[in-house]
N, C-alpha and C positions, 0 to 999 in steps of 0.2 A: 928457599931454593935460589941459590946464587945464579945470577945471569938472567933471571926472569923479572918482569915488571908487574907490580901489583897496584891496587887501589887500597889505601892511599899509597902514592909512589915514593914519598919521602920517608925518612926514618920515623919511627912511631912516636918519638918525643917532639916532632916538629909540627907546629900548628900554623899553617899558612893558608888563610882564606883569600878570596877576591883575586885569584891568580890571573895575571896577564902573561901569556906565553909568546915569546918572540925568538926567531932564529937570527943570530948574528955570528958571522964568521965560523960556521960549522958547528955551533953549539946552540942548544935550545935553552933559553933562559926563562926562568919563572920569577916574576915580580909580583908581590902581593902585600897585603897587610900582614900583621904578625901578632897572632893571639898568644895568650899565655895558657899553659896547662891549668885547667880548672879555674880560669880567670873569673874575675868579678865584673868585668866589662869588656867591650869590644877592643881589640887592637892595642893591648897594653905594652907590647914590646916595640923596639926599634925595627926599622926595615932591614931585612936581610935578603940575600939572593942565593938561588940555587941554579946550577946548570948541568946539562948532560950533553955528551956528544951526539950529534944527530944519528949516528950509526949504532948507538946503544942506549936506549931510553930507560935502561935499568941502572945505569951507572951515574947517579946524581952526585954532584960535588957541591959542598958548601962554600959559597963565595965570601961569607962573612957579612958583617954589618955594613951596609952601603949608605945609611943615612940615619942619624939620631934625631929623635923628636926635639931635642934641646937646641938643634942647629937653627931652627926657625926663630927669628928675632922676637916673634910674638909668643914664644913658648920657652923662655929661659929656665923656668922651674920644672918643665916636663909634665905639667898637670894635664895638658891636652894630649890626645892620642892620635896617631897617624892612621887615618882611614884609608880606604881603597885607592891605590895609586895607578898611574899608567906611565909608561916610558916610551919615548919616541926619539928616533934619530932625526935631528933637525937638518935644514938645508946646509948648515955649516959643518956637518959631520959629527957634531957633539951629541951627547945623549941628554935628554931632558926628562926629568922626573916630576910629574904633576901629582899633587895630592891636596886633600882637604883635611883640616884639623876637625875631627868629630863634628860638632854642631856649630862651628864658627861661621859657616856660610860663605867663606871665601876660598879661593884657590891659590895655592902656593906652588913655586917651581924651583927645582934644584937642578944642577947641571954637572956633567962629568965627561971626560974625554973617552972613557971606556964604559961598556954596558954595566959592569959589576964593580966598578972602582968606588972610591969614596966621593959621593956627591956633595956639592957645596951649594948653600942657599943662593938663589939667583934673584928672586923677587916675587911679587904677587901679580896675578892677572889683573890688568888695569885698563882703564879707558885712556884715550890720548891725553886727556887733561891730568892724568895721574891718579884719579880717584879709583880705589880698589873695587872691583865688581863684588857685590854682595856685602860690602862693609856696613851699609846702612840697613835698617830694618825694612824699609820699603823697597829695597833692591832685590834682584833675583837671587835666590838661595843657591850657592854653588856646592856641588856634591858629586862624588864619584866621577872623576874625569875620564874621558876617552879622547884620544888625540889621533888625528889623521894628517899625514903629510902626503898630499895627492901627487900624481905623476907630474903635474905642472909646477910643483913646488909650493902650492898654496896650502896653508895650515889651518885645520879646523879643530875646535875644542868642543866636545860634547859633554853636557853636564845636566844634572837634574835629580830632584827628589820629589816624589809625587805620591804621598800616602793617601789612603782613602779619605775623601773629604770629611767623613765623620771623625777621623783621627787627627785632623789638622790642629785642633786646639792643643792636643798633647804634644805635638812636634813643634809648634809655631815659635815659641819663645818670643811672642810679641809680634811676629811677622804677619802681614796679611796673607790670606789664602792665595792671592795672585802671585806671591813670591815663589810658589812651588810649581814644578812642572818639569817637562823635558825641553832642553834648549840646545841650540848650536850657535857658535859664534866663530867668525873667521879671525885668525891672528895674523899680525904682521910677521915678517921674517925673524923678528927678535924673539918669537915664541912667547911673548909676554903681553903685548899690547893688542887690544881688539881693534879691528878695522871698522866694525859697525855694531850696533846694539844686538844682543842675543835674539834669536828668532825661535819661537815655539816650534817643536818638532813632532813628537809622538803624542797621541791622545792619552789622557789620564782618566782615572776613575771619575765618573760623574759627567764626563764630557766626551764620550766615545760612541754614542749612539749613531749607527749608520756608517761607521768608519772601518769596520772589519776587525777592530781590536777588542771588541766587547769580550769581557771575561779575561783578557790578557793585556790590560792597559799597563803603560809604563809606571814603574814604581821607583827603580833606582838602577845602578850598575851599568851605565853606558859603556859599551866596548865596540869599536868600529874597525872594519877591515874593508879593503877594496879587492874584489875577486872577479876576474874575467869581465872587467869593466862595470860591474855592479857594486853598489855600496851596501854592505851588510852591517846593520846596527843590532848588536846583541845587547839584551837588557833583561833585568829581573822584573817580573810582573807584579801586579797587585797581589797575586797568589803567593809570592815570595819564594816558594819552593822550586820554581822553575826558571830556566832561562829560555827566552823566546828571541826571535830575530825578525827584523823588518828589512825590506829591500827597496832600493831606489836607483834611478838612473843618475841622480844628482846627490852631492854630499850633504846639501843643507835643505832639502825639501823633497816632497813627493814620496815619502815612505809608505809602503803598504805592508800589512801583516803577513809574515811568512809561515810562522808556526812555532811549535815548542821544539827546542833543541834537546833539552834534557830536564828531567825532574828528579830530585833526589829521592823521591818515593815511587818513581816510574808511573806517576799519575799522568793520565791522558794517553799513555802508551797503550795501543790496542783498546782504547776506550776505558781504561781503568779510572775509577772515580776516587776521590780523595779518601773516602772511608775505607777503600781497599788498598791504601798505601802499603808498599813493601818495605818502608823504612821510616825512621823517625825524621820529622820535618823541622825546618827552620829556614832561614834565608839562604840564598846561594848567589854566587857572583862569579863571573869568569869571562873567558874569551876563547877565540878559535885560532888555530895555527895549522900550517901545512909543514909536514916533515917528510922528506923523501917521497913526495907524491901522495901521502896519506894525510887527511885532515883529522883533527881532534878538537873536541870541546873540553875546556878545562872548567871545573866547578869546585865547590867544596861541600863536605858533609859535616854533620854535627856530632859532637861527642859529649860526654860528662853530664848528660841530662839537662843541658842548657845550650844557649846560642853563643857562648863566649869562648869556646875552644874548638875551632873549626879546622878541617884538614883538607889539603889539596888532593883532588882526584881528576881523572881524565877518561874520556871514551872516544872511540873512533866514530866519525860521522861521515855520511855519504851524500853527495850531491846528485840530484836527479837531472836529466837532460835540460829541464826547464829552469834550472838554477835553484830549485827548492831543496831543502835538506830534511831528511828523515829524522824523526825523534830517536835519540840514542837510548839504548837500554843500559841501566846501571849494572856494571859487572865488577868482578874482582881482578880483571886483567886488562884494563883499558889501554895502557901503553905497551903491553906485551906484543911481541910479534906472533900473534895467534893465541890460542887458548893455552892454559897452564898444563904442565905435565901431570899426568894422573898418578904419580908416585912421589914420595918425599914428605917432608914436614912442612906444614903451612901454619902461619899464625892465624888465630881466630879473628884478629883485628882486620883481616882483609874481607870479612863478610860484607857482601853488598846488599843483603836483605837481613833486617833484624826486626823481629815482630814479637810482641807479647801475646799472651792468651786473649787479652782485651783489644788487640790490634795496636796501631801506632798512634802517637800523639804529635801535635805541633809543640816543640819544646818551648817552654816559657823562659823568661829571663831569670826566674828563681827556681833552681832545681829541686828545692824542697817540695814543690807542688807535684813532682813526679817521682820522688825518691821512694824506694821500697816497692814500686809497682812494675817498673819496666826494666828490661835488660839494657845495658849501655856500654859504650866503649870508654875505658879509662886506663890509667897506669898507676903504678906505685912510684914513690920518690917525688922529686921536685921538678919544676919546670926546667927544660933544656938539659936534662940528664941523658946520657947516652942510652940508646934503646936497649942495648944488650948488656948493660952494666948489671953486675950481680953483687948483692951484698947479703951476707949470711945465708947463702944458698938460694936466694930468691931473685928472680929476674925483674927488672924494672921495665920490661917491654910492655906494650899496651896489650890489653885482653878485654874480653867481654865480661862484665860484672852482672851479678843479680840474675843469673839464668835460672828461672824457676819453671814450674809446671806450665806447659803449653807454649813456652818460648821457642822461637825458631831462628836459627842462623843459617842463611843461605849463601852459597859461594858459586860464582859462575865465571868461567866454565873450565872443565878439565877434559883432557883426552886420555881415556882409560884403555889399558891393554894388560891383561893377565894380572890384575890387582884383586887380592882376595882377603886382605886384613886391613881393618881400620882401627886406630887407637886415638884416644883423646887424653890431653893433659888438663886436669881440673883441680880445683881446691874449694873448700867451703864446708857446708854442713847440709848434705843432700844425699838422698837415697832414692834410686829409681833406674829408669832406662832411658838412654839416648837412642832414639830411632834415627837411622840414616837412610835417606831415600834420594831418588833423583828427581822427584816431583814433590812440590810442597803439599803435604797431606797424603802423599802416595804410599804405596806398599813399601814397608821397611825392607831394606836390602842388608841391613845389619841392625842388631839390637845389642847395644853396649850397656851392660849392667854396671852401675857405679855405686860406690859407697864412700862419698867424699868426706873427709874429715880434716879440715884446716889445710895443712901443707900440700904442695903440688903432688898429685899422684897420676899415674898412667893407668888407663883401662882400655881393653881392646876386645874385639869380637871378629868372627869371620864376616867377610863382605862378599856378597854375591851380586856383582854388578856387571852388566854386559859391556863388552868392548865398545868404544865409540866416544863421542863427545856428549857430556852430561853435566848438569848442575848437581850440587850436593846440598841437601838440607839436613840439619841436625835439630831434632825436636825432642824436648825433654818431657818425660812423664814420670812424676814422682813427687816426693816431699822435700821441703827445704829449698835452698838455692845454692848456686856455686858460681865460681869464676872460671871462665873457659879460655885457656891460654893458647892451645894449639891442637892440631890433629895430624896424624901421620897415615899415609896410604902406602901399602906395600904388598 
């Protein structure tokens, strides 16, 4: 449906995790890592950028490659991968790109005159004596930068990686446990040299008793904003599937736990527990931004049965009078100006809830551990192929694969009026009924009989749905499994 915004909001072939959103010159820019379709590791591709006019968040434009992994002098062979970045406009008006190479433990910086031009390597975050922060094993491990240029021009760099203490031997690569944690350091106006040694910031697992962060300790993904005189530090917690926030009156101290901003399984929303997750879990990372008076939280979802092909999503968030933020619900229409139209063709890939008969799992790094059991988002073709490209009559757009008995795909939300037919496009080897309802497990308002045999086929049924705003849930009862490409409401 042209002109509407969906989740994920970029083309189906694009895999941008760790998104940091910023408005520059009337456009909303998204900076992030760059996964590969069905990749074998995190962040295999070079940095790219996408942007949209602030007046139309459905009209995303590809800005191209802004920085290649081989541009860093420490990575001429490209064997290291570019992990989560942040971009900040410096006091000199130029744009600074901060990044960490996978597990190297140091922070690199590139610079450009425009937000989405070709960045050039600038240097490594260092001490006044020239030593690189994190270069030695006993130094603080640098990871997931967040950068703030305060109103007075002072510059702060937030960094940190704090796995559960029981997991540190796995992550350490010889570093002592004291190397890990949440830290902040002030930078000189050169955006590169620290003014003083890094300061501990947020509590981590095993050291949070009595702090208010219990159960939501800092893990990774620091992202900082100043809003109405308060400092909001967004981060991924030890739970990994959620983004939380902490608030302070000061940029480098005094943070108190605020709450959960978003969970990719809607865990904690209205008391939901992890075992009742509405989506497949993995890590998530993102930031918040205001566009035309509306605030959004950006995050990423998982695809392809593992954690190496993640996609950018966003939801509206709302501030309470006391400065707190309500947890956002995962939807199919986060950047849209309201709910979706209750008529037209929609791709199944915009499902915000995906659940198997056995529930949801936390995706492992090896998809073979979940193959054949769960439905999942995937695509045909190769990485970076156009989402609507068609070969031999088959689209390479993303779809839900392995939809079997008891599987549920949920879409939120639509505004219905005079809609009385629903159809689905599926392929595979399955026979049974797709029940369509407005509540998960609710009374079917349509029963679509399918007899899928390999190539894409359309099946339809009458739909008895009341006018108004509703979610849609598609639940399969039957034998075999199928791929779910799209549905149509008319």
